[in-house]
matplotlib code that plots the C-alpha trace (Angstrom):
import matplotlib.pyplot as plt

x = [38.3, 34.8, 32.1, 30.5, 27.9, 24.4, 23.4, 26.6, 25.9, 22.3, 23.5, 26.1, 23.5, 21.1, 23.9, 24.5, 20.9, 20.9, 24.1, 22.6, 19.6, 21.8, 24.0, 20.9, 19.7, 23.1, 22.9, 19.4, 20.3, 23.4, 21.3, 18.9, 21.7, 23.2, 19.9, 19.4, 22.9, 22.5, 19.1, 20.4, 23.2, 21.0, 18.3, 20.8, 22.3, 19.0, 17.7, 21.0, 20.9, 17.2, 17.9, 20.8, 18.6, 15.9, 18.4, 20.1, 16.8, 15.9, 19.0, 22.7, 23.2, 23.6, 27.4, 28.1, 25.4, 27.1, 30.5, 29.0, 26.7, 28.6, 31.6, 29.1, 27.5, 30.9, 32.0, 28.7, 29.2, 32.8, 31.8, 28.8, 31.1, 33.6, 30.8, 29.1, 32.4, 32.6, 29.1, 29.8, 32.8, 30.9, 28.2, 30.8, 32.1, 28.6, 27.8, 31.0, 30.0, 26.5, 27.9, 30.1, 27.0, 25.2, 28.1, 27.8, 24.1, 24.7, 26.9, 24.4, 22.4, 23.1, 20.6, 21.7, 23.6, 20.3, 19.0, 22.2, 24.3, 27.9, 28.8, 30.5, 34.2, 33.5, 30.4, 30.3, 31.4, 28.4, 25.8, 24.2, 22.5, 24.5, 22.8, 25.7, 27.6, 31.3, 33.8, 35.5, 37.0, 35.3, 31.9, 32.8, 31.7, 28.1, 27.7, 25.7, 29.1, 30.3, 27.1, 27.5, 31.2, 30.7, 28.1, 30.2, 33.2, 31.0, 29.7, 33.3, 34.4, 31.5, 32.1, 35.7, 34.8, 32.3, 34.9, 37.6, 35.2, 34.0, 37.6, 38.1, 39.5, 38.4, 35.3, 37.0, 39.9, 37.6, 35.5, 38.6, 40.0, 36.7, 36.5, 40.1, 39.6, 36.3, 37.9, 40.8, 38.5, 36.4, 39.6, 40.8, 37.5, 37.4, 40.9, 40.1, 36.9, 38.6, 41.4, 38.9, 36.9, 40.2, 41.2, 37.7, 38.0, 41.4, 39.9, 37.1, 39.5, 41.8, 38.9, 38.7]
y = [-63.4, -62.0, -64.5, -63.1, -65.8, -64.5, -66.5, -65.3, -61.6, -62.0, -63.5, -60.8, -58.0, -59.7, -59.9, -56.2, -55.5, -57.6, -55.9, -52.5, -53.2, -54.8, -51.7, -49.5, -51.6, -51.2, -47.5, -47.4, -49.6, -47.4, -44.3, -45.9, -47.1, -43.6, -42.1, -44.6, -44.1, -40.3, -40.5, -42.8, -40.4, -37.3, -39.0, -40.2, -36.8, -35.0, -37.3, -37.1, -33.3, -33.3, -35.7, -33.6, -30.5, -32.1, -33.4, -30.0, -28.5, -31.2, -32.9, -32.6, -35.9, -34.1, -34.1, -37.8, -38.5, -36.1, -37.7, -41.1, -40.2, -37.7, -39.9, -42.6, -40.0, -38.8, -42.4, -43.1, -40.0, -41.0, -44.5, -43.1, -40.6, -43.3, -45.6, -42.8, -42.0, -45.6, -45.6, -42.5, -44.1, -47.3, -45.2, -43.6, -47.0, -48.3, -45.1, -45.6, -49.1, -47.9, -45.3, -47.9, -49.9, -46.8, -46.1, -49.5, -49.2, -45.8, -47.3, -49.9, -47.5, -44.1, -42.3, -44.1, -41.1, -39.2, -41.7, -42.7, -39.6, -40.0, -38.2, -34.9, -34.5, -32.0, -33.6, -34.3, -37.9, -38.8, -37.7, -39.9, -37.0, -33.9, -31.0, -28.5, -29.3, -29.7, -32.0, -30.5, -32.0, -29.3, -30.9, -33.6, -31.0, -31.4, -35.1, -36.7, -37.9, -34.3, -33.2, -35.9, -35.3, -31.5, -32.1, -34.7, -32.3, -29.6, -32.0, -33.0, -29.4, -28.5, -31.6, -30.7, -27.1, -28.5, -30.9, -28.2, -25.7, -28.4, -29.1, -25.4, -23.9, -20.3, -20.3, -18.3, -20.7, -23.7, -22.2, -21.4, -24.8, -26.4, -24.3, -25.1, -28.8, -28.7, -26.9, -29.3, -32.3, -30.8, -30.1, -33.6, -35.2, -33.0, -34.0, -37.7, -37.5, -35.4, -37.9, -40.8, -38.9, -37.9, -41.6, -42.4, -39.6, -40.8, -44.3, -42.8, -40.8, -43.8, -46.0, -46.3]
z = [15.1, 14.9, 14.0, 10.8, 10.4, 10.5, 13.5, 15.3, 14.4, 15.7, 18.9, 19.3, 18.8, 21.2, 23.7, 23.3, 23.9, 27.1, 28.2, 27.6, 29.8, 32.4, 32.5, 32.7, 35.6, 37.3, 37.0, 38.4, 41.4, 42.0, 42.1, 44.4, 46.7, 46.7, 47.7, 50.5, 51.9, 51.9, 53.5, 56.2, 57.1, 57.1, 59.0, 61.7, 61.9, 62.2, 64.9, 66.8, 66.8, 67.8, 70.7, 71.9, 71.7, 73.9, 76.4, 76.6, 77.8, 80.3, 81.7, 82.2, 80.4, 77.1, 77.4, 77.7, 75.1, 72.7, 73.2, 72.5, 69.6, 67.5, 66.8, 65.5, 63.2, 62.0, 61.2, 59.4, 57.3, 56.4, 55.4, 53.4, 51.6, 50.6, 49.3, 47.5, 45.7, 44.6, 43.4, 41.3, 39.7, 39.0, 37.4, 35.1, 34.1, 33.3, 31.3, 29.3, 28.4, 27.5, 25.2, 23.4, 22.7, 21.5, 19.2, 17.7, 17.1, 15.6, 12.9, 11.7, 9.5, 8.0, 10.2, 13.3, 14.7, 14.8, 17.4, 19.1, 19.2, 20.3, 23.5, 22.9, 23.5, 26.3, 27.6, 31.4, 32.0, 34.2, 31.7, 29.0, 27.2, 26.3, 28.1, 27.6, 30.8, 30.1, 31.7, 34.7, 37.9, 40.0, 39.1, 41.7, 44.2, 42.9, 43.7, 46.5, 48.0, 48.2, 50.0, 52.5, 52.9, 53.5, 56.1, 57.8, 57.9, 59.4, 62.1, 62.8, 63.1, 65.4, 67.5, 68.0, 68.9, 71.5, 72.9, 73.2, 74.8, 77.3, 78.3, 79.1, 75.9, 75.1, 72.9, 70.1, 70.0, 70.0, 67.1, 65.0, 65.5, 64.5, 61.4, 60.4, 60.9, 58.9, 56.0, 56.0, 55.9, 53.1, 51.1, 51.6, 50.6, 47.5, 46.5, 47.0, 45.0, 42.2, 41.9, 41.6, 38.9, 37.2, 37.0, 35.5, 33.0, 31.9, 31.3, 29.3, 27.1, 26.5, 25.4, 21.6]

ax = plt.figure().add_subplot(projection="3d")
ax.plot(x, y, z, "-o")
ax.set_aspect("equal")
plt.show()
């Protein structure tokens, strides 16, 4: 039973305000973590490629270094992608809670909806303010996780092509195999992320 005493109502609304700021802080820290993880991956990838380029022009050690370094970069990319998807889903959950608080505030006074507009039915689930972008699973391809995932898939395909060519396979065959593997990984990552966002979307739609 809801406590309708004045002091209980005041405490409840103060708690909502604290929760709102806590959720906003969670979103800010999630965005910061996402940027840090993406930067770590791209910095590692860039430095690895530069190191291999320098070695290729000065020594024959580039092959063993490539075999040792590229799997590490690929694994880092995969782990970064998985964590970035988690961050995106967590952000959607935090935003859902924020919008519920905003809906409560909007109902306190008649003009409340002017200052706390409810999210539109077709509004993208990861946006607090309606900017005209509609909900669509394909928008999962625009996330930081998707960017990291695509680059990691391309590095994986290129690494496979390099390994096959080094083992004596025809260059054309090695390139085709690398492209096929890269596209398969990109598709798998997109399906995984779309399912995670789809689950988050179903939770949003089922929330009263």
